[in-house]
N, C-alpha and C positions, 0 to 999 in steps of 0.2 A: 590374364588375371584382372578381375574387376577393380575399380577404384574404391575408395573407402565409402563413397555414397552408395554404391551398388552392392557392396559386400554383405550388407544386412538388408534383406528385402523390406519394402514398405509394408506396413500393416494392411490387412484387408480394409476396404472402405467402411464396413460396419464397425470395426474396431476404432478406426480413425474418428468416425462420428462420435462414438461414445467417449473417446479420450478428449477431443476438443470441446465437446459440449460440457463435460465435467470441468474441464479447465476454465471455461468461461464462468462457471458458477463460483470458482474460487478466486478469480483474478479480474482486475479491471486495469485500464491503462491511464496514463497521465492526461491524455487529451480528453478522454471521457470524463474524468474527474473535473477537469477545467470547464468543460461544456456544462456539466451538471451544476457547478457553482454559478456559472454565467447565467443559467436559467432562472436563478433566484430561489429555487426550491430543489436542492440536491437530493433530498430524501435519505441521507445518510450522515453519519458523523465521521469526519476525517480525523484520524489520530496519527500524530507524529510520535512514534514510540521511542525516539532518542531521548537523551538526558536534556535537562533544562538549558545547559550551556550550548549544546549543539542546536537545539531549537531556536535559541536567541540569535545564533549566528546566521540563521537563514532558514525559513520554513515555507511551506506551501501556503498561500493565502487561504484563510478559512479553516486551517488545521488547528486542532487543540493538542497541546502537549500532554501526553500521558505515557510516560516510560513503561515499557512492557513489564519491568520489575515491580511496578506499583499497581498493576491491574489486579483488582479483587472486587468482591461484591460491593464493598463500601465505596470505592472510587467510581464504580459504574452505576451506583444507586440513582443518580440523577436522570438516567435514561431508562425508558420502558424496556422490558425484556426483549421485545421484538425489534428494537432499534438496530439497523444495519450499521456496522462499523467498517470503514475502509482504513487500513493501516499502511504506513510506509516508514522507511528508514532512510539511510544514506543512499543506498543503491544496491545493485546486484551483487556487490562484493561483501555485503553485510547481511547477516541473518536475523537482525533485530525485528524486522517486520514479520518474519516467519515465527519468531518467538511470541510476538504480540498476537498474531493471528491464532496460534495454538492456545495461548492463554485465554483469549476471548472465547474460543470454541469450548475449552474446558469449563468455562463459566456459563456455558449454554447460550452464548450470544452469537447472532449471525455476523459473519465477517467475510470480507474480501481483502485481498492484498493488492495494493497499487504497484504493479510491476515497474521496475526502474527506480522507484524512490526519488530522492532528490536529484540523483544523476539523470534519470529519465526525464524528470520535470525540466531540468536545464537543457537537456538534449532537444526537447520540444520547443525551445526558445521561450519558455515561460519564466516569469520573474519569481524569485524568492522574496520573502518579506521578513524584515525585522521590525516589528511594530507596523508602522505605515511606510517604512522606507525600503525600497527594493534593495536587496543584498545579493551577494554572490558568495560562493565558497561552499564546500561540501565537507561535512563532518559527520561522523557516526557517533563515536563515544557512547555506544549503547552497551 
């Protein structure tokens, strides 16, 4: 009897190419976001979609707080329609970033999800900030 890995055959290579190419269009990771900000010209707006209290307790440097529940044409009006947004939440245990990405897409905005969220950011050894002070702690409250 095969083990659980072998019980379901791998997809043919052409399907794997399509899957992973599509996935890269929807997601980015914490290290790539950090490197983009370090370059001085990230080319996207990073949105922390948690509530204000969670954001204040520790957020990714350079992020703007815009809870997914508050996303609408009025709150996004300051950015051109072709602005790429990268969204994150507390981490893989939270679907706030998914909700934010969905909302942005429904509003016709380009969007990617930063996989891992705050948890992934900390796993990469990157600091969170509260204002100008590094912070720690993970909260969702979205």
